[in-house]
N, C-alpha and C positions, 0 to 999 in steps of 0.2 A: 779324588775318586777312592772310595774305600775298597778293601780287599774283596768284600762281598759283591760289590758292584762289578769289579773287574772279573771276578769268578763267574758272575752271571753272564756278562758279555762273552766270555770265553765259551761257556756252555751253549749260549745261543748261536755262536759262530759254528761250534762243532755240530750242533743239531741242524743248523742251516746247511752245512756241507753235506751231511747225510741225506737231508731232504732234497738238496740239489742233485745229488747223484741218482736218487730215485726218479726225479723228474727228467734228468738227463738221459737215463736209460730208456725211458719211454720215447722221448724225442729222438734219441740216437737210433732206435729201431726204425722209426719212421724215416729218418734220414738215410739209413742203410737201404731200405726198400726203394726209396726214390733215387738212389745213386748220388746223394749229395755229399757224402763223406769225403771223396777225393778233393772237393773244393775246400773243405775245412782243413784238410791236410796241407793245402797250398799255403796256409798261414805260417807253416814251419818249413816250407821248401820241399814238400813231398806231394805225391798224388796218390798215395796208398790209402785205401779205405780204412785199414786198421789204424794207421797213424792218425787219420782224420777222426776216428772214433775216440782215440785216446785224448787228442786235443779237445774234442767236444766235451768229454767227461771232465777234463781239467777245468775248462771254462764253466761247465755246469756246477762244479764244486765251488768255484769262486763266487759265482752269481748266487748260489745257495747260501754261502756264508754272509754275503751282503743282505740277503733276504732275512736271515736270522737276526741281524741287528735291527732291521726295520720292523719285522712282523711282531716282535714281542711287545710292541707298543700298541698293537691293534686290539680293539675289543674282541672278546671271545664270542664268536657267532659263526655258524657254518656259512651263512650268506656272505658275511664280511670276508671270511677266509677265501671262499671261491672268487669273490669279486676282486679281492686284493691280489690273488694269484693271477687272475686274468689281466689285471692292470699291469702287474709286474712283468708278465710275459710280453705285453704290448710295448712297454718301455724298453725292454731288452731287444725286441724286434727292431724298433727304431734305432736304438743306439748301436746294436751289434750288427744286425743283418743289413740295415739300410745305410748306416754311416761308417762304422769302424771297419767292417770286413771289406767293403769295396775300397776304402782308402788304404788298408793294409796290403791289399792285393794289387795296388797300383791301378785301380779301375775308377778313377775319380768321376768319370762320366756316368757311373752306375749309382753314385750317391743319391739316395732318396728316389731312385727309379723303381717303380713298382710294376712288375709283370707277373706272369703266371707263377714262376718259381718263388717270387717274393710273397705272393699270397699263400702258397703252401708253407713257406717259412713262417708266416704269421700264424697259421694253424698250429704248426709245431711249437712255436713259442707260447701260444695260449695253452696248449697241452702241458708243456713244461711248467709254466707258471702255476696252473691250477694244481697239478700233481705235486709240485714242490710245496705249495702252501698247505695242502691237505696232509702231506707227509710230515711237514714241520709240526703241525698241530698234534698229529698222532704221536709223533716221537716225543714231543714235550709232555704229553699226558702220561707217557710211560716212565718219565724220570721222577 
């Protein structure tokens, strides 16, 4: 791997982190309004909404970094950007909200269970994905 390629990957990761934080802020506000942040805080042994928000933003940054590595390979088009963001949001809804979070909280019976809260979580993940994708493109264009 050349230094230019490595530098490009690092730049995409950094931009992805920034975009993920933008998407995470939007989703985090929704989660705060719906009272979902204490459950996120439970991932680190707390039930404090502020702790939940910090955990949520750290996760958003990580997921944004991963998006930065994937998104740079996508064709440049607003339709593809929005669709890719939506698909990315759904992927993380399944992986995070329906699989990893219930397992990490010791709620194996809730794995892939879909009720009202999970549907709202899907909406939030879609919002996160689309905003992250659009923010990524906007930030890349500024560089």
